[in-house]
N, C-alpha and C positions, 0 to 999 in steps of 0.2 A: 183333595183326597176323597171327599164325600162323593164327588162325581164319579170317581173310579169305582167306588164301592157299590153305588146304586147300579151302574152298568154290569158289574160282575154278578150282582144278584139277579138282574134280568137274564143274563146269559144262563145262569144256573137253572132258572125256571123253565127255560125253553130248551133244555138239553134233550128232551124226549123226541123232538123233531120239529122241523119247520124253522124258518128264519123269521126274525122279528122285523116287522117293517120299520123303515127309518123314522116315520112319524110317530111310532110308538115309543121310541126311545126318548126319554126325557133326559136332555142333556143339562138342564138346569139343576143346580144343587138343591137337594132337599134339606130342610132342616133336620138335623138329628134330634130325634125324640129322646125321650128319656129311657127308651128301651135299651136293653143290653145288646151290644154288637154280636155278630154272628162269629163264633170262634173258628168255624171251619174256613170261612173266607179269610180270616186273618192268617191262619196257618197256611192256606194255599198261597197268599201273597208272600209270606216269608219264604216258602219253598221255592217259589218263582224267582224271587230276588236272589237266593242262594245259588239256584242253578244257573242263573244269568251270570253271576260273578264268577262261578267255577268255570263256565265256558269262556268267559272274557279273559280270565287270567291263566288259562291252561297252557297256551302257547307261550306266552311271555314269561312264565315261570321256568320253562326249559332252556332259555337262552343264557349262555355263559358270558357274563360282563367281565372282560378282561382289559385292563388299562395298559396300553403299550407306552413304553418310555418315548417321549418325543426326541426326535433326532436334533443334535445341537447344530446351529448354523453359525458361521463366522460372523461375528459382530463387527460391524465397521468401526474404525477408529473414531472416537468421540471428538468432536471439535473442542479446541482450547477455549474454555470459558473464562470470564474474568471472576475474580473473587467475589464481586458483588452479586453477579448472576448466578453463581454456583448454588445449586440446590442438592440436597441430599438425594442419592439415587435410591429408587425403590428396591426393596429386598427382592432378590431373584427367588422364584419358587424352586423348592428343592425336588428334582426329578425323582418320580417314584421308580424304585429298583424293582427289576423283574428278573429272576433268575433264569427264566426261560429264554428271553430274547436278548439280554445284555451279554457283552464279551468282556471279561475282565482283563486286567493288564498282564496278569500271570499267564493267561491262555495265550495272548499275543506274543509274549516272550518265549513261550514254549514252542510256538509255531516257527519263529524266527530261528531258534537254536536247532530245530529239527532241519530246517532248509539249509542252514550253513553246514551242518553235519553231513547232510547228503552231498552237497557240493564238494566238500573236502574229500569225501570218500571216492567221488568220481574222479576227481583230479589225481589222487594218489594211485587209483587203479590205472589211469591213462599214462601216468609217469612210469609206473611198473612195466606196463605193456612196451613202452618205448626203450626201456633199459633192456628188456628181454630181447627185443628185435635188434637192437645195436650189438648185444653180445653175440647173438647168432651170426650176424653179418661179420663180426670180427673173426669168429671162429671159422667161417667160410673163407675169409680172405687168408687166414693163417694156413688153412689147408691148400690153398691155391699157391701160395708163396712156397710151401714145402715141395710142391711138384715141379718148381722152376729148376733149370740147370744151375751150375755154379754162377755165383754173382759176377755180373759184368762180362762174362765170357761171350755170351751170345750177342750182346750188344756191341761188344769190341769187334767181334768177327763181321757183323753187319756194317759197322762204320767203316772198317778197313776195306772191305769189298766195295762199298759204295764209293770211297775215296779213290780206289784204283779205277772204277769205272768212270768216274768224273775226270780223272787224269788222262784216260785214253781219249775221251771225247773233247778234251779242251783244245783250243786252237793251237796253242804251242806244241802240245803232244801230237796232234795230227800233222803239223809241219815237220816236226822232227821225224816221225815214222815215214813221211813221204820222202824225206831226204835220205834216210837210211835205205829205204827200198830202191831208190834210184841209184844209189852207190852200189848196192848188191847187184843190180841188173847189169851195170857197166862192168863191174868186176868179172862176173860170169861170162860176158860177151868177149871181153878182150883178154880173158885169162889172168887178170891181176888178182891180187889178194883183196878179200872183202875189207871195206873200210869199217873201222869200229864204229858202233852205233853210238850216236849222240844221245847223251843222258839229258832228260828234261830237269827243269829247275826243281821240281818236286822231288825228283829222285836224288838230286844233289843234296837237298835240304835233310834227307834221311841218313846222310852219312853222319857217323858219330862226331860230335864236336870236340875240339881239343879242350882239355881241362885247363882251367886258369892256374897259373903257377902261383904258389903262395909268394907274398911280398916279403922282400928282405928286411933285414933290421934297419938298414939305412932308410928305405922307403917308409917303414912304420914310423921312424923318428920324425921324418919330415911331416908325415900326416899328423902325428901327435902335436907338432909345433903349430901347424895350421889350426887345429882344433883349439889349442891353448890361446893363440893369438885372437881368433875370432870370439872366443868366450870372454876374454879380457876387454876387448873393444866394446862388446855388447853390454857387459857389465858397467863400463865407464859411461856409455851413452845413457843407460838408465839412471845411474846415479846422478849425472848432470841434470837430467830432466827433473829429478826429484829434489834438487837443491843440495845434494850431498857432494859438494865440490872436493872435499878431501879424498873421499872414496874414488870419486872419478879420477882425480890426478894420480892417485896410487895405481889404479887399474891401467891407465894409459903409460905410466912409467914401466910397468912390468911388460905390457904389450910392445913397447919400444925396445926393450931388452931382447925380446924374442925375435922381433923382426924390425928392421930399420925402415920405417915407412913414412912418407910425408903426412899421411893422415893422422898417424899416431902422434907426430911431433905437434902438428897444428892443433889437435884436440887437446894435448897436454898443455900447451901455452894458453889455450882458452880456459881450461880448468883453473890454471894458476892465476890468470886475471880475474876470474870470477870470484875466487876467494880472497882477493886483495894482494896477492904476491906478485906485484908488477915488477919488482926488482929482478926477478928471476927469469924474465923473458929474454933479455938480451944474452945472459949467460947460457941459456939453453940453445939459442941460436948459434952462438960460438962454439958450444960443445958439439953440436951436430952440424958442422959446416958442410959436410957432404949433402945433407938433406935440405939445408937452408937454401931458398931461392926467392925470387922476386914475389911469387905468389904467397908464400908462407909469411914473408915480411909485411907485405900489404894486408894480408888477413889479420895478422897480429895488431897492426896499426888501427884497423877498423874495430877490433875487439876492445882495444884500449879506449877508443872514442865511445863505444857503447857503454863501457863501464864508467864513463865520465872523465876519462883522462885523454881528451883530445890533443892537448899539447905533447903529452908523452908520446902519442902515436905519431905526430909530426917530427918529434925528435928522433924516434926510431927510424923513420923513413930517411931523415938526413943522415943518419949514420951509415945507411947502406946504399946511398946514391953513389953510382959508379963502381959499385962491387960486382954487380951482375952484368950479364951481357947487354941487356936492354933495361932502361928505366922508365919506359912508357907507362907501365902499370903503377909504379911508385908514385909518379907525378900525377896520374889520374886519381888515385886515392888521396893524394895531399890536397888536389883541388876540391874533392868531395868534402873533406873535413873542414877546409876553409870556408866553402860556400855554406855549409850548414851552420858555421859559426858566424856568418855574416861578413866575412872578410872577402868581399867580392873582387877586389883588385888582385889580391894574392891568388884567389881561385882562377882568375883569368890567366895569370901568369903560369900557374901549374897546368892548367889545361893546354896552353899553348905549347909548353914543353912536351906534354904527351902527345900532341898532334905531330910535333917534330920527329918523335920516334916512330909514330904510326899515322902517316898522313892519310891513309885510306880507311882509317877505322871510323865508321859512321857515328858511333856512340861518342868517341872522343872529339870529333868534330861538332856534333850537336851540343855537347857540354860547353865547348869553347864558343859557339855561336850564341848560346843562351847568356854567357857572361859578357860577351860584347854587347849584346842586346840590353842587358841589365845596367852596364856601365855607360849607356847612351852612345856607344859606338855603332851606330845604326848602318852606315854604308858598308863597314867591315863585316857586320853581322849578316847582311843581305848576301854578300859573296859566299860566306861560309854556309849559310842556309841553302843557297842554290847548289853548292857543291854536294851537300848531303842528299838533296833530292835526286841527284844523278847517280848515287852509288847503289850497289847491289845489297840492299838491306830491307827491312820490313816495310810494308806498304804504309803502315801507320806513321813511322818515322819520316818517310819520304813525303807523305801528304802534309804532315805538320810542318815540315821545314819549308815546303813549297808555299803553303798558306801564309806562314809568318814572313817569308820574303816578299810576297806580293803585298802584304799589309804595309810593311815598312816602306817599300818602294812608292806605294800610293800616298803614304803620309809625307815622304820626302817630296814628292811631286807636288802635293798641295801647299806645303810651306815654301816651295820654290827655293829649296837650298841648293846651292852650287856644289852638288856632291860628285861631279864628274871627275875632278882631279883626284879627290880623296879616294874614290872608288877604284880609279885606275892604279893608284899607289898601292892600296890594300891588296888588289887582285894580283899584282905582280909579287907582293911579299908572300901571299899564301901559296902561289904557284911554285914559287922557289922552294 
């Protein structure tokens, strides 16, 4: 500090002019004597310091220091830490609020409400415009409809006219017109009367059709009886399928009173057997002798077998053997019942009697051949199997019979059984 003061003193002394040589400036500090410091120099130093401070801080004082709120960044999910390594998180610094730059939640909600309101108003305006345009279009259409002629008249005239034109140009109409013209030419040339023109099919169809005559009381009664019969039979079928056998039997009895039919009698017997009334089967057959036949009796016997009364079915068949014109079906059903019961000898005998009544029935012959096969009468079975394969029946039945006959013959040949005499005798009995 003393060095600065000495230099300032020298500068003050030489203010009148001229520069001080460098060698004359004593940069070494002098010892401060006991004299009093120069007050003017001190004041000058203070003023210079003050001026320098004013100049330095002049620009910096005019700057506006505003702290903006830092933007929030998404914080990544913190990894899961164990309980031992968990440390208390440091307190987050509170962001400084600034009314000039921050946007409050209320302002955001107000902007959203304003945008929604504008969108709704625009949609309502568009809908109103569509309604108005549709109303105007309907009004225009209504005006156009009022200007049209009477309903369907114009269309009817156009359709009729087009139909006539099509009729004239159709091949049948052209042929008819040509024939009519030729007839008229011949009549004019030879002086004969003109032939009447031939009408086309379409012209004939335009002739008024005859009204249907109302049905008479007798025809109405017949029609009502048919409806009642069909209704009762349908009711009986539904009741039987649902297990209501009493209602089914009652419906079939009423239907049988209206119309004497084999179907109604057979269904009535089935319903009686289903509800356990097997004693009424034969009385029903005797009551309706006109309707009873070989088919109804054999069906009743099968119904008895299905209900668990196979012996009753065989007994019913035995009662009607020789009653009808043929007994082939009765014997065939008897063979089926015996076969299912395991009585193969009786089944063979029944099938043989059925074949005697119907020697060309492929199914009767195949059943008889099977029983011969089961009862170890192999040569006789081969003969019957071969006969079935030559009949006019289903391919499956013919193929099965031929294959079985071949297998039996091959077996007989391998065991070297002298079957020639037996086969010849069986062939003669079957051919008879």
